Phi, psi and omega in degrees: 000125179276165183300317184292328178292319177300316181294319180292318182297317180294321178300314180294320181299308183291327179295324182272322183282333181233078185296340178282346176280138179239155177052050180291126178229125174256127184216171177057038180285120190225126177288119186273303184212159165231100185270194181303313190229005182219165176236131187233133176234143167259151179200167174249130175252125177233137182202166179250126174201094185057037184133161180272129180236153181218131180230136169269128186225171177236136170241131185242114181266149181235092180286172177094162184297332178258020181299321184294318178301313180297318182296316178296318179300311183291322177298311182298319179294316179295324175296323177293318184292338178298342181262008178246181176278350176285127183269130176223157172300141182288120177280120184265322190210137175239129176228120176270340175222131183202171179288351181274355172087351179217150173299156180202161173238138168255131187217169178298145170260117181284130174278099182177208179212166177292141178299328178302327176277322181299319183294333176292328184271341187224064184297333182300331183253023186305310183303320179297314182298311184294323180296312183288330173300311179293320180296328176292326176290324173299317177299321177297317184281352178249000180296146179281082186293338184289344177267356184281141180289165176066022187303317186292339179278338187259326187232132181222130166084010183257082184272327179215156177299326177297315177295322178300312180297318177300320179292325176299310182294324176295321178295321179291325177299314179299319182288322175301316180289318181299318184259012176050063180239064185297338183299341179268358180299319178301324179289317179299315181298320177303314181292315180298318182294336183251011183302323183282357181264002182236058186290157176197138185244020180232137172269143181222156168287128178251134179287317176101338181201057187270109177214174189295337177276000174247020173229129176257149180236125181269187184292341175267007182066026171276141181261136176238129184264131182238173175060074182260025186292334181257017182294145177204183169249130184181209181275122185302336181291333177297315176297306182303312184295326178295316177298314182297317180300311183302321185277329176293314184285339181255331184239342178116154186295326176300326175292315174303317183290326176297314177298316181296316181299314178298316177300310184298321182290336188248342179290137181276026179209156181288148176249105186237154175054041184291332179302324179303310184287336171291326176296315176303319177294322179294317176303315177302312181296308186289324178293313175305311182297316183297316180296318187274351166302326180252040184306130183230325185210184187294343181294335181287142187281331187263156178286129185299328178295320178295322180297320177300319178297321179295326181296333180272352182229069190264358182297317174302327178293319176299323178295317178301319179294326177290318178298314180304312180298319181297326181274332189231345190061028178256130168250156179239078186303321179302320181284321180296333178290340179283340186279000000 
């Protein structure tokens, strides 16, 4: 979808959905990101209703056959988080069917920038950014999710951390079989054999993809967490390990260690056996990538344009393979041949 199509569609949408608005003008439509599972545009809405009003907003599209389910899930979760200390953009409108051709959410546009950009511009305060980034993840994992509304819409099947982990491993087993990726069986077997050595008795809200490009910082240095599409309830170490892996392979082990140390020192619970969960994170990363190197249809989880970009930036993947070998002494020759 091109910017002019978004502008035309939004003009028609507001004219019909808000009949009290007059002289609706959509301008400054700018494509922000094309992520794994969504497409995001920023725009300005101007209209007359007992005076002239102007708002800068974000529209987040959810393509695919399960787009409506994902949009509902993320909208409900963000609305719930508005009642907690975790800061998120205010979600204004959810549409599962519209003239724009895809389900979407309209939300507040935060005046600020991604933390991933800020740390590049302000290296002198890197420790402050990483500390507050890690503290935000602790806050997510300690929020009282049981009091949040729409719980049944957002979280399914996470009765205990053990059951959550078992479901994760079963899910990977099913995907390995479905996509004929037997080269990952040794990693899965390693995880299954050690599952009983990583007990945990607490459930936590998990973001699912917590990294510096999914946190915004405004002019007052307040942090806003975005992109909740992969949120769930489960073992906090699954979430933490994914964050650690992404930052180690892209920014280096010292960044990973700073995040882990800050998290460990401030979490009101012990952080144990994190290397096990880093192996689980590597399985998630490499299996997704392997499947989507041969992207063929909508069953694949990732956007094919993003996969093409990843093919051109494979050094982080090689680092993941080295970490995997260091933790497990397992190599994946079939996968390494793809690099």
